[in-house]
C-alpha positions in Angstrom: 0.0 0.0 0.0 1.7 3.2 -1.1 -0.3 5.2 1.5 2.0 4.1 4.3 5.0 5.9 2.7 6.0 9.1 4.4 4.3 8.3 7.7 7.7 8.3 9.5 7.7 6.9 13.0 4.0 7.5 13.7 1.4 4.7 13.5 -1.9 4.7 11.7 -5.0 2.8 11.0 -6.0 2.3 7.3 -9.6 1.6 6.5 -10.2 0.0 3.1 -13.8 0.1 1.9 -14.7 -2.4 -0.8 -16.2 0.3 -3.0 -13.3 2.7 -2.8 -9.7 2.0 -4.0 -7.9 4.4 -1.7 -7.9 3.7 2.0 -9.0 6.2 4.6 -6.2 7.0 7.0 -6.5 7.7 10.7 -3.0 8.9 11.8 -2.0 8.7 15.4 -1.4 12.1 16.7 1.3 10.7 19.0 2.8 7.3 18.9 1.6 5.2 21.8 4.2 4.8 24.5 3.4 1.1 24.9 1.7 -1.7 23.1 0.7 -5.1 24.7 0.9 -8.1 22.5 -0.2 -11.6 23.3 0.1 -14.9 21.4 -2.0 -18.0 21.7 -0.2 -20.9 19.9 -2.2 -23.0 17.5 -2.7 -26.5 18.9 -3.8 -29.4 16.8 -6.3 -31.8 18.2 -4.3 -34.7 19.6 -7.3 -37.0 19.1 -7.4 -36.5 15.4 -6.3 -39.5 13.2 -2.6 -40.0 13.0 -1.8 -37.6 15.8 -0.3 -38.3 19.2 1.2 -36.2 21.9 4.9 -36.9 21.0 4.5 -36.2 17.3 2.8 -32.8 18.0 5.4 -31.4 20.4 7.4 -29.5 17.8 4.9 -29.3 14.9 3.5 -25.9 14.0 0.6 -26.1 11.5 -0.8 -22.6 11.7 0.1 -19.1 13.0 -0.8 -18.2 16.5 -3.8 -16.1 17.5 -2.2 -12.7 18.1 -3.8 -9.7 19.8 -2.6 -6.2 20.3 -3.7 -3.6 22.9 -2.9 0.0 22.8 -4.1 3.5 23.7 -4.0 6.1 20.9 -4.6 9.8 21.1 -6.5 11.8 18.6 -6.1 15.6 18.8 -7.3 18.3 16.5 -5.2 21.1 18.2 -2.6 21.2 15.4 -5.1 21.5 12.6 -7.2 24.1 14.5 -4.1 26.4 14.5 -4.6 26.6 10.7 -8.4 26.9 10.4 -8.3 28.1 6.7 -6.5 24.9 5.7 -8.7 22.6 7.8 -12.4 23.7 7.6 -13.7 20.2 8.3 -11.8 20.0 11.5 -13.1 23.5 12.5 -16.7 22.4 11.9 -16.5 18.8 13.2 -13.4 18.3 15.3 -12.3 14.7 15.4 -15.8 13.4 14.9 -15.1 11.9 11.4 -12.1 9.9 12.8 -14.1 8.5 15.8 -17.1 7.8 13.5 -14.9 5.9 11.1 -13.7 3.7 14.0 -17.2 3.1 15.4 -18.6 2.3 12.0 -16.3 -0.7 11.7 -18.4 -2.4 14.3 -21.7 -1.7 12.5 -23.3 -3.2 9.4 -24.3 -0.7 6.8 -27.6 0.9 7.4 -28.7 0.1 3.8 -27.9 -3.6 4.5 -29.8 -3.5 7.8 -32.8 -2.1 6.0 -32.7 -4.6 3.1 -32.3 -7.5 5.6 -35.3 -6.3 7.5 -37.3 -6.3 4.3 -36.1 -9.8 3.4 -37.0 -11.0 6.9 -40.5 -9.6 6.5 -40.8 -11.6 3.2 -39.9 -14.8 5.0 -36.2 -15.1 3.9 -34.6 -17.0 6.8 -30.9 -17.1 5.8 -29.4 -13.7 5.2 -25.8 -13.5 4.0 -24.0 -10.3 5.3 -22.2 -8.1 2.9 -18.4 -7.6 3.0 -17.4 -4.8 5.3 -14.3 -2.6 5.3 -10.9 -4.0 5.9 -8.7 -2.6 8.7 -4.9 -2.4 8.7 -2.5 -1.4 11.4 0.6 0.5 10.3 3.3 0.5 13.0 6.5 1.8 11.5 8.1 0.4 8.3 8.3 -3.2 9.5 4.7 -3.8 10.5 1.6 -3.6 8.3 -1.0 -6.0 9.5 -4.6 -6.8 8.7 -6.6 -6.6 12.0 -10.1 -6.6 13.4 -11.4 -4.7 16.4 -12.0 -6.9 19.5 -12.7 -4.0 21.9 -13.0 -0.3 21.4 -13.2 2.3 24.2 -13.3 6.0 23.6 -12.7 8.7 26.3 -13.5 12.1 24.9 -11.5 14.7 26.8 -12.2 18.0 25.2 -14.8 19.7 23.0 -15.3 22.8 20.9 -18.2 25.3 21.3 -20.5 22.9 19.4 -19.6 20.0 21.6 -17.7 18.3 18.8 -14.8 16.3 20.4 -11.4 17.8 19.6 -9.3 15.5 21.8 -9.9 11.8 22.8 -8.0 8.8 24.0 -9.0 5.6 22.2 -8.3 2.2 23.7 -8.1 -0.6 21.2 -7.7 -4.3 21.3 -7.0 -5.7 17.9 -6.9 -9.2 16.6 -4.3 -9.9 13.9 -6.0 -11.6 11.0 -4.0 -14.5 9.6 -4.3 -17.2 6.9 -7.1 -18.9 8.8 -9.3 -15.7 8.8 -8.8 -14.6 5.2 -9.6 -15.8 1.8 -6.6 -16.3 -0.5 -7.9 -13.8 -3.1 -8.3 -11.0 -0.6 -5.7 -8.2 -0.4 -5.4 -8.7 3.3 -4.2 -12.3 2.8 -1.2 -11.2 0.7 -0.4 -8.4 3.2 -0.3 -10.9 6.0 1.8 -13.2 3.9 4.3 -10.4 3.4 4.4 -9.7 7.1 5.0 -13.4 7.8 8.0 -13.5 5.4 9.4 -10.2 6.8 9.1 -11.7 10.3 11.2 -14.7 9.3 13.7 -12.4 7.6 14.1 -10.3 10.7 14.4 -13.3 12.9 17.2 -14.7 10.7 19.3 -11.6 11.5 19.7 -12.7 15.1 23.4 -13.3 15.6 24.9 -16.2 17.5 26.3 -15.6 21.0 
């Protein structure tokens, strides 16, 4: 994704909507001081045919389930210093950024309406439409497809119209891997690139 070029050391979230080719970017005002990462190794079923405890000890069939937790700050102060260049921020503050994050947890209103009509007509099985994809950019070595597990927003300051202009957003993200993505999806190839880069970086570890 060319959009990650020029971000420097700051992180960002990229939102890729199926109907738009260019992702929306939520840049972190300040890089989070810390990030918690947890890994749950994939374990095969030892009761499956041909498997036993000894043969599974060193086998790794799938990537682990990885989660990341962080607090990010969104602040409109810098843009409000140049109101003529940032009229949207003047009129709405950081509401668009917060709304973009929140909307990732909602189905489209048009889909909700059409599903309601289908349910009224007696259609039992309703297939949800594809929602936007989310990617975490964390420096030049991490670009990961993720989904939101938890989202907490603490709005800390408002303008005269009660639009939030500063907020702390607490996020828990699940890293999407091969098991979560179809092979023809862009996110699959992005995760594959991350996997290969991880191996390359690990190979640089020198012997003691």
